[in-house]
VONU-955733 format. One record per atom (N, C-alpha, C): x, y, z; atom name; residue in one letter; residue number from 0. Coordinates in steps of 0.05 Angstrom, whole numbers. Layout:
residues N
px:X, py:Y, pz:Z, atom:CA, type:A, seq:NUM
...
***
This chain:
residues 111
px:322, py:-374, pz:15, atom:N, type:M, seq:0
px:305, py:-396, pz:25, atom:CA, type:M, seq:0
px:276, py:-387, pz:26, atom:C, type:M, seq:0
px:258, py:-404, pz:14, atom:N, type:P, seq:1
px:229, py:-396, pz:14, atom:CA, type:P, seq:1
px:218, py:-392, pz:41, atom:C, type:P, seq:1
px:199, py:-374, pz:42, atom:N, type:Q, seq:2
px:185, py:-369, pz:68, atom:CA, type:Q, seq:2
px:156, py:-364, pz:63, atom:C, type:Q, seq:2
px:139, py:-370, pz:81, atom:N, type:R, seq:3
px:110, py:-366, pz:79, atom:CA, type:R, seq:3
px:102, py:-344, pz:97, atom:C, type:R, seq:3
px:85, py:-326, pz:86, atom:N, type:T, seq:4
px:76, py:-303, pz:103, atom:CA, type:T, seq:4
px:45, py:-301, pz:98, atom:C, type:T, seq:4
px:30, py:-299, pz:119, atom:N, type:S, seq:5
px:2, py:-296, pz:119, atom:CA, type:S, seq:5
px:-4, py:-265, pz:115, atom:C, type:S, seq:5
px:-12, py:-256, pz:90, atom:N, type:L, seq:6
px:-18, py:-230, pz:88, atom:CA, type:L, seq:6
px:-42, py:-219, pz:104, atom:C, type:L, seq:6
px:-62, py:-238, pz:106, atom:N, type:D, seq:7
px:-85, py:-231, pz:121, atom:CA, type:D, seq:7
px:-77, py:-224, pz:152, atom:C, type:D, seq:7
px:-61, py:-242, pz:163, atom:N, type:A, seq:8
px:-53, py:-238, pz:190, atom:CA, type:A, seq:8
px:-36, py:-213, pz:193, atom:C, type:A, seq:8
px:-17, py:-208, pz:173, atom:N, type:L, seq:9
px:-1, py:-184, pz:175, atom:CA, type:L, seq:9
px:-18, py:-159, pz:170, atom:C, type:L, seq:9
px:-38, py:-160, pz:154, atom:N, type:A, seq:10
px:-55, py:-138, pz:150, atom:CA, type:A, seq:10
px:-69, py:-130, pz:176, atom:C, type:A, seq:10
px:-81, py:-150, pz:190, atom:N, type:R, seq:11
px:-94, py:-147, pz:215, atom:CA, type:R, seq:11
px:-75, py:-135, pz:236, atom:C, type:R, seq:11
px:-52, py:-145, pz:237, atom:N, type:E, seq:12
px:-31, py:-134, pz:256, atom:CA, type:E, seq:12
px:-25, py:-106, pz:250, atom:C, type:E, seq:12
px:-21, py:-99, pz:225, atom:N, type:Q, seq:13
px:-13, py:-72, pz:218, atom:CA, type:Q, seq:13
px:-37, py:-52, pz:222, atom:C, type:Q, seq:13
px:-61, py:-61, pz:217, atom:N, type:L, seq:14
px:-84, py:-45, pz:223, atom:CA, type:L, seq:14
px:-86, py:-37, pz:252, atom:C, type:L, seq:14
px:-80, py:-58, pz:270, atom:N, type:E, seq:15
px:-81, py:-50, pz:299, atom:CA, type:E, seq:15
px:-59, py:-31, pz:305, atom:C, type:E, seq:15
px:-35, py:-34, pz:294, atom:N, type:L, seq:16
px:-14, py:-13, pz:299, atom:CA, type:L, seq:16
px:-21, py:14, pz:286, atom:C, type:L, seq:16
px:-34, py:15, pz:264, atom:N, type:A, seq:17
px:-41, py:39, pz:250, atom:CA, type:A, seq:17
px:-61, py:55, pz:267, atom:C, type:A, seq:17
px:-78, py:42, pz:282, atom:N, type:A, seq:18
px:-98, py:54, pz:298, atom:CA, type:A, seq:18
px:-84, py:74, pz:318, atom:C, type:A, seq:18
px:-61, py:66, pz:329, atom:N, type:G, seq:19
px:-46, py:82, pz:349, atom:CA, type:G, seq:19
px:-23, py:98, pz:337, atom:C, type:G, seq:19
px:-20, py:97, pz:312, atom:N, type:A, seq:20
px:3, py:111, pz:299, atom:CA, type:A, seq:20
px:-3, py:139, pz:291, atom:C, type:A, seq:20
px:16, py:157, pz:296, atom:N, type:G, seq:21
px:13, py:185, pz:286, atom:CA, type:G, seq:21
px:9, py:184, pz:257, atom:C, type:G, seq:21
px:-8, py:197, pz:244, atom:N, type:G, seq:22
px:-11, py:197, pz:216, atom:CA, type:G, seq:22
px:-32, py:176, pz:206, atom:C, type:G, seq:22
px:-37, py:157, pz:224, atom:N, type:G, seq:23
px:-57, py:135, pz:219, atom:CA, type:G, seq:23
px:-50, py:115, pz:199, atom:C, type:G, seq:23
px:-24, py:111, pz:195, atom:N, type:H, seq:24
px:-17, py:89, pz:176, atom:CA, type:H, seq:24
px:12, py:77, pz:185, atom:C, type:H, seq:24
px:15, py:53, pz:178, atom:N, type:T, seq:25
px:39, py:37, pz:184, atom:CA, type:T, seq:25
px:47, py:21, pz:158, atom:C, type:T, seq:25
px:71, py:13, pz:159, atom:N, type:A, seq:26
px:82, py:-4, pz:136, atom:CA, type:A, seq:26
px:101, py:-25, pz:146, atom:C, type:A, seq:26
px:101, py:-49, pz:133, atom:N, type:H, seq:27
px:118, py:-70, pz:141, atom:CA, type:H, seq:27
px:128, py:-83, pz:114, atom:C, type:H, seq:27
px:154, py:-84, pz:109, atom:N, type:T, seq:28
px:164, py:-96, pz:85, atom:CA, type:T, seq:28
px:164, py:-126, pz:88, atom:C, type:T, seq:28
px:151, py:-138, pz:68, atom:N, type:V, seq:29
px:147, py:-167, pz:69, atom:CA, type:V, seq:29
px:171, py:-181, pz:55, atom:C, type:V, seq:29
px:179, py:-169, pz:33, atom:N, type:Y, seq:30
px:200, py:-180, pz:17, atom:CA, type:Y, seq:30
px:216, py:-157, pz:4, atom:C, type:Y, seq:30
px:241, py:-162, pz:1, atom:N, type:G, seq:31
px:259, py:-143, pz:-13, atom:CA, type:G, seq:31
px:267, py:-121, pz:7, atom:C, type:G, seq:31
px:274, py:-98, pz:-5, atom:N, type:G, seq:32
px:282, py:-74, pz:9, atom:CA, type:G, seq:32
px:299, py:-56, pz:-9, atom:C, type:G, seq:32
px:312, py:-39, pz:3, atom:N, type:H, seq:33
px:328, py:-20, pz:-14, atom:CA, type:H, seq:33
px:349, py:-33, pz:-31, atom:C, type:H, seq:33
px:359, py:-57, pz:-22, atom:N, type:E, seq:34
px:381, py:-70, pz:-37, atom:CA, type:E, seq:34
px:370, py:-89, pz:-60, atom:C, type:E, seq:34
px:344, py:-91, pz:-61, atom:N, type:K, seq:35
px:333, py:-109, pz:-81, atom:CA, type:K, seq:35
px:317, py:-93, pz:-102, atom:C, type:K, seq:35
px:314, py:-105, pz:-125, atom:N, type:V, seq:36
px:296, py:-92, pz:-147, atom:CA, type:V, seq:36
px:267, py:-93, pz:-139, atom:C, type:V, seq:36
px:259, py:-118, pz:-129, atom:N, type:L, seq:37
px:230, py:-121, pz:-122, atom:CA, type:L, seq:37
px:227, py:-116, pz:-91, atom:C, type:L, seq:37
px:207, py:-101, pz:-85, atom:N, type:R, seq:38
px:200, py:-97, pz:-57, atom:CA, type:R, seq:38
px:169, py:-99, pz:-54, atom:C, type:R, seq:38
px:161, py:-113, pz:-33, atom:N, type:Q, seq:39
px:132, py:-117, pz:-27, atom:CA, type:Q, seq:39
px:128, py:-107, pz:2, atom:C, type:Q, seq:39
px:109, py:-91, pz:6, atom:N, type:T, seq:40
px:104, py:-78, pz:32, atom:CA, type:T, seq:40
px:74, py:-77, pz:37, atom:C, type:T, seq:40
px:66, py:-86, pz:62, atom:N, type:V, seq:41
px:39, py:-84, pz:71, atom:CA, type:V, seq:41
px:36, py:-57, pz:85, atom:C, type:V, seq:41
px:17, py:-41, pz:74, atom:N, type:I, seq:42
px:12, py:-14, pz:86, atom:CA, type:I, seq:42
px:-17, py:-15, pz:97, atom:C, type:I, seq:42
px:-18, py:-8, pz:122, atom:N, type:A, seq:43
px:-44, py:-7, pz:135, atom:CA, type:A, seq:43
px:-52, py:23, pz:141, atom:C, type:A, seq:43
px:-77, py:30, pz:136, atom:N, type:M, seq:44
px:-85, py:56, pz:139, atom:CA, type:M, seq:44
px:-113, py:58, pz:152, atom:C, type:M, seq:44
px:-117, py:75, pz:172, atom:N, type:I, seq:45
px:-144, py:78, pz:185, atom:CA, type:I, seq:45
px:-159, py:96, pz:167, atom:C, type:I, seq:45
px:-187, py:93, pz:171, atom:N, type:H, seq:46
px:-204, py:109, pz:155, atom:CA, type:H, seq:46
px:-198, py:139, pz:154, atom:C, type:H, seq:46
px:-194, py:151, pz:130, atom:N, type:G, seq:47
px:-191, py:179, pz:128, atom:CA, type:G, seq:47
px:-161, py:186, pz:125, atom:C, type:G, seq:47
px:-142, py:167, pz:133, atom:N, type:S, seq:48
px:-114, py:174, pz:131, atom:CA, type:S, seq:48
px:-107, py:174, pz:102, atom:C, type:S, seq:48
px:-84, py:186, pz:97, atom:N, type:E, seq:49
px:-74, py:188, pz:69, atom:CA, type:E, seq:49
px:-44, py:188, pz:67, atom:C, type:E, seq:49
px:-34, py:176, pz:46, atom:N, type:L, seq:50
px:-5, py:177, pz:40, atom:CA, type:L, seq:50
px:-4, py:202, pz:19, atom:C, type:L, seq:50
px:7, py:223, pz:28, atom:N, type:S, seq:51
px:9, py:247, pz:12, atom:CA, type:S, seq:51
px:22, py:243, pz:-15, atom:C, type:S, seq:51
px:18, py:261, pz:-32, atom:N, type:E, seq:52
px:27, py:260, pz:-60, atom:CA, type:E, seq:52
px:57, py:254, pz:-61, atom:C, type:E, seq:52
px:65, py:235, pz:-76, atom:N, type:H, seq:53
px:93, py:227, pz:-78, atom:CA, type:H, seq:53
px:98, py:215, pz:-107, atom:C, type:H, seq:53
px:124, py:212, pz:-112, atom:N, type:E, seq:54
px:133, py:202, pz:-138, atom:CA, type:E, seq:54
px:130, py:171, pz:-139, atom:C, type:E, seq:54
px:127, py:159, pz:-163, atom:N, type:N, seq:55
px:127, py:132, pz:-167, atom:CA, type:N, seq:55
px:156, py:122, pz:-168, atom:C, type:N, seq:55
px:165, py:104, pz:-150, atom:N, type:P, seq:56
px:193, py:96, pz:-150, atom:CA, type:P, seq:56
px:200, py:75, pz:-171, atom:C, type:P, seq:56
px:182, py:68, pz:-186, atom:N, type:G, seq:57
px:186, py:46, pz:-207, atom:CA, type:G, seq:57
px:160, py:34, pz:-216, atom:C, type:G, seq:57
px:161, py:12, pz:-229, atom:N, type:E, seq:58
px:137, py:-2, pz:-235, atom:CA, type:E, seq:58
px:124, py:-12, pz:-209, atom:C, type:E, seq:58
px:97, py:-6, pz:-207, atom:N, type:A, seq:59
px:85, py:-12, pz:-180, atom:CA, type:A, seq:59
px:56, py:-19, pz:-184, atom:C, type:A, seq:59
px:46, py:-36, pz:-165, atom:N, type:T, seq:60
px:17, py:-42, pz:-163, atom:CA, type:T, seq:60
px:10, py:-42, pz:-133, atom:C, type:T, seq:60
px:-16, py:-38, pz:-127, atom:N, type:V, seq:61
px:-28, py:-38, pz:-102, atom:CA, type:V, seq:61
px:-49, py:-60, pz:-103, atom:C, type:V, seq:61
px:-47, py:-81, pz:-85, atom:N, type:L, seq:62
px:-68, py:-102, pz:-82, atom:CA, type:L, seq:62
px:-83, py:-95, pz:-56, atom:C, type:L, seq:62
px:-109, py:-90, pz:-59, atom:N, type:V, seq:63
px:-123, py:-85, pz:-34, atom:CA, type:V, seq:63
px:-130, py:-111, pz:-20, atom:C, type:V, seq:63
px:-118, py:-113, pz:5, atom:N, type:L, seq:64
px:-121, py:-136, pz:22, atom:CA, type:L, seq:64
px:-147, py:-133, pz:39, atom:C, type:L, seq:64
px:-154, py:-109, pz:49, atom:N, type:H, seq:65
px:-175, py:-104, pz:66, atom:CA, type:H, seq:65
px:-187, py:-76, pz:63, atom:C, type:H, seq:65
px:-211, py:-71, pz:63, atom:N, type:G, seq:66
px:-222, py:-44, pz:63, atom:CA, type:G, seq:66
px:-225, py:-33, pz:35, atom:C, type:G, seq:66
px:-224, py:-8, pz:33, atom:N, type:R, seq:67
px:-228, py:7, pz:9, atom:CA, type:R, seq:67
px:-211, py:32, pz:7, atom:C, type:R, seq:67
px:-197, py:36, pz:-15, atom:N, type:V, seq:68
px:-179, py:58, pz:-20, atom:CA, type:V, seq:68
px:-185, py:74, pz:-45, atom:C, type:V, seq:68
px:-173, py:98, pz:-46, atom:N, type:R, seq:69
px:-174, py:114, pz:-71, atom:CA, type:R, seq:69
px:-146, py:123, pz:-77, atom:C, type:R, seq:69
px:-138, py:117, pz:-102, atom:N, type:M, seq:70
px:-111, py:126, pz:-111, atom:CA, type:M, seq:70
px:-119, py:148, pz:-131, atom:C, type:M, seq:70
px:-104, py:170, pz:-129, atom:N, type:S, seq:71
px:-109, py:193, pz:-147, atom:CA, type:S, seq:71
px:-83, py:204, pz:-157, atom:C, type:S, seq:71
px:-84, py:213, pz:-182, atom:N, type:A, seq:72
px:-62, py:227, pz:-194, atom:CA, type:A, seq:72
px:-73, py:251, pz:-210, atom:C, type:A, seq:72
px:-69, py:275, pz:-201, atom:N, type:G, seq:73
px:-81, py:298, pz:-214, atom:CA, type:G, seq:73
px:-112, py:295, pz:-213, atom:C, type:G, seq:73
px:-126, py:297, pz:-236, atom:N, type:E, seq:74
px:-154, py:295, pz:-237, atom:CA, type:E, seq:74
px:-164, py:268, pz:-239, atom:C, type:E, seq:74
px:-147, py:248, pz:-243, atom:N, type:L, seq:75
px:-155, py:219, pz:-245, atom:CA, type:L, seq:75
px:-156, py:206, pz:-218, atom:C, type:L, seq:75
px:-175, py:187, pz:-215, atom:N, type:A, seq:76
px:-176, py:172, pz:-190, atom:CA, type:A, seq:76
px:-186, py:144, pz:-195, atom:C, type:A, seq:76
px:-177, py:126, pz:-179, atom:N, type:W, seq:77
px:-185, py:98, pz:-182, atom:CA, type:W, seq:77
px:-192, py:88, pz:-153, atom:C, type:W, seq:77
px:-216, py:75, pz:-150, atom:N, type:E, seq:78
px:-222, py:63, pz:-124, atom:CA, type:E, seq:78
px:-220, py:34, pz:-126, atom:C, type:E, seq:78
px:-210, py:21, pz:-103, atom:N, type:G, seq:79
px:-208, py:-7, pz:-101, atom:CA, type:G, seq:79
px:-217, py:-18, pz:-74, atom:C, type:G, seq:79
px:-226, py:-43, pz:-75, atom:N, type:S, seq:80
px:-233, py:-57, pz:-51, atom:CA, type:S, seq:80
px:-222, py:-83, pz:-50, atom:C, type:S, seq:80
px:-226, py:-100, pz:-29, atom:N, type:R, seq:81
px:-212, py:-125, pz:-27, atom:CA, type:R, seq:81
px:-211, py:-140, pz:-51, atom:C, type:R, seq:81
px:-186, py:-149, pz:-60, atom:N, type:G, seq:82
px:-182, py:-165, pz:-83, atom:CA, type:G, seq:82
px:-175, py:-149, pz:-108, atom:C, type:G, seq:82
px:-180, py:-122, pz:-109, atom:N, type:D, seq:83
px:-173, py:-106, pz:-131, atom:CA, type:D, seq:83
px:-144, py:-100, pz:-132, atom:C, type:D, seq:83
px:-133, py:-100, pz:-158, atom:N, type:L, seq:84
px:-105, py:-94, pz:-162, atom:CA, type:L, seq:84
px:-106, py:-67, pz:-178, atom:C, type:L, seq:84
px:-92, py:-48, pz:-168, atom:N, type:I, seq:85
px:-91, py:-21, pz:-180, atom:CA, type:I, seq:85
px:-63, py:-17, pz:-189, atom:C, type:I, seq:85
px:-59, py:-9, pz:-215, atom:N, type:T, seq:86
px:-33, py:-3, pz:-226, atom:CA, type:T, seq:86
px:-26, py:26, pz:-218, atom:C, type:T, seq:86
px:-3, py:29, pz:-205, atom:N, type:V, seq:87
px:4, py:55, pz:-196, atom:CA, type:V, seq:87
px:13, py:72, pz:-221, atom:C, type:V, seq:87
px:1, py:95, pz:-224, atom:N, type:P, seq:88
px:6, py:113, pz:-248, atom:CA, type:P, seq:88
px:37, py:120, pz:-247, atom:C, type:P, seq:88
px:48, py:125, pz:-270, atom:N, type:D, seq:89
px:76, py:136, pz:-273, atom:CA, type:D, seq:89
px:75, py:166, pz:-270, atom:C, type:D, seq:89
px:66, py:175, pz:-247, atom:N, type:A, seq:90
px:62, py:203, pz:-242, atom:CA, type:A, seq:90
px:60, py:208, pz:-212, atom:C, type:A, seq:90
px:60, py:232, pz:-203, atom:N, type:R, seq:91
px:58, py:239, pz:-175, atom:CA, type:R, seq:91
px:28, py:229, pz:-168, atom:C, type:R, seq:91
px:26, py:216, pz:-145, atom:N, type:H, seq:92
px:0, py:204, pz:-137, atom:CA, type:H, seq:92
px:-2, py:204, pz:-107, atom:C, type:H, seq:92
px:-28, py:198, pz:-98, atom:N, type:R, seq:93
px:-31, py:195, pz:-68, atom:CA, type:R, seq:93
px:-50, py:172, pz:-64, atom:C, type:R, seq:93
px:-53, py:163, pz:-39, atom:N, type:L, seq:94
px:-71, py:141, pz:-33, atom:CA, type:L, seq:94
px:-86, py:148, pz:-8, atom:C, type:L, seq:94
px:-112, py:145, pz:-9, atom:N, type:K, seq:95
px:-129, py:152, pz:15, atom:CA, type:K, seq:95
px:-145, py:128, pz:23, atom:C, type:K, seq:95
px:-148, py:123, pz:49, atom:N, type:A, seq:96
px:-164, py:102, pz:59, atom:CA, type:A, seq:96
px:-193, py:111, pz:62, atom:C, type:A, seq:96
px:-212, py:99, pz:47, atom:N, type:L, seq:97
px:-240, py:106, pz:48, atom:CA, type:L, seq:97
px:-254, py:92, pz:72, atom:C, type:L, seq:97
px:-240, py:71, pz:82, atom:N, type:E, seq:98
px:-246, py:58, pz:108, atom:CA, type:E, seq:98
px:-221, py:46, pz:118, atom:C, type:E, seq:98
px:-222, py:34, pz:142, atom:N, type:D, seq:99
px:-197, py:20, pz:151, atom:CA, type:D, seq:99
px:-188, py:1, pz:129, atom:C, type:D, seq:99
px:-164, py:3, pz:121, atom:N, type:S, seq:100
px:-153, py:-12, pz:97, atom:CA, type:S, seq:100
px:-126, py:-22, pz:99, atom:C, type:S, seq:100
px:-119, py:-44, pz:85, atom:N, type:A, seq:101
px:-92, py:-53, pz:83, atom:CA, type:A, seq:101
px:-86, py:-62, pz:55, atom:C, type:A, seq:101
px:-63, py:-53, pz:46, atom:N, type:V, seq:102
px:-57, py:-59, pz:16, atom:CA, type:V, seq:102
px:-30, py:-72, pz:16, atom:C, type:V, seq:102
px:-24, py:-87, pz:-7, atom:N, type:L, seq:103
px:3, py:-97, pz:-10, atom:CA, type:L, seq:103
px:14, py:-81, pz:-35, atom:C, type:L, seq:103
px:34, py:-65, pz:-29, atom:N, type:L, seq:104
px:48, py:-49, pz:-50, atom:CA, type:L, seq:104
px:71, py:-65, pz:-60, atom:C, type:L, seq:104
px:71, py:-69, pz:-85, atom:N, type:T, seq:105
px:94, py:-84, pz:-99, atom:CA, type:T, seq:105
px:106, py:-64, pz:-117, atom:C, type:T, seq:105
px:132, py:-61, pz:-115, atom:N, type:V, seq:106
px:149, py:-43, pz:-130, atom:CA, type:V, seq:106
px:172, py:-56, pz:-141, atom:C, type:V, seq:106
px:177, py:-53, pz:-168, atom:N, type:A, seq:107
px:202, py:-61, pz:-182, atom:CA, type:A, seq:107
px:216, py:-34, pz:-187, atom:C, type:A, seq:107
px:237, py:-29, pz:-172, atom:N, type:K, seq:108
px:250, py:-3, pz:-176, atom:CA, type:K, seq:108
px:262, py:1, pz:-202, atom:C, type:K, seq:108
px:261, py:24, pz:-215, atom:N, type:L, seq:109
px:274, py:31, pz:-238, atom:CA, type:L, seq:109
px:305, py:35, pz:-233, atom:C, type:L, seq:109
px:322, py:25, pz:-252, atom:N, type:P, seq:110
px:351, py:29, pz:-248, atom:CA, type:P, seq:110
px:358, py:58, pz:-248, atom:C, type:P, seq:110
***
């Protein structure tokens, strides 16, 4: 059944939670999950927090909803701000909040 979700409201809510979270970040799955191919998750990160280096779980993009982030893989780096869509590299990578930020991570898991 179709549902409507305000990503702006969810980003604000998650940023409030991230401010008090150990590690400075929170995540909330908007659609899908481990049983689905497609998964969309709002990730909120306070300034300076980082998602440490990890593998790409499949085809993925990061849409910046709020703030500014830097994705890096090895020596390569990409910065994005509100409205920017970053394609996640097919390599180990990490994400850092350059200011309080929220992103929509979309992943289509590889079989």
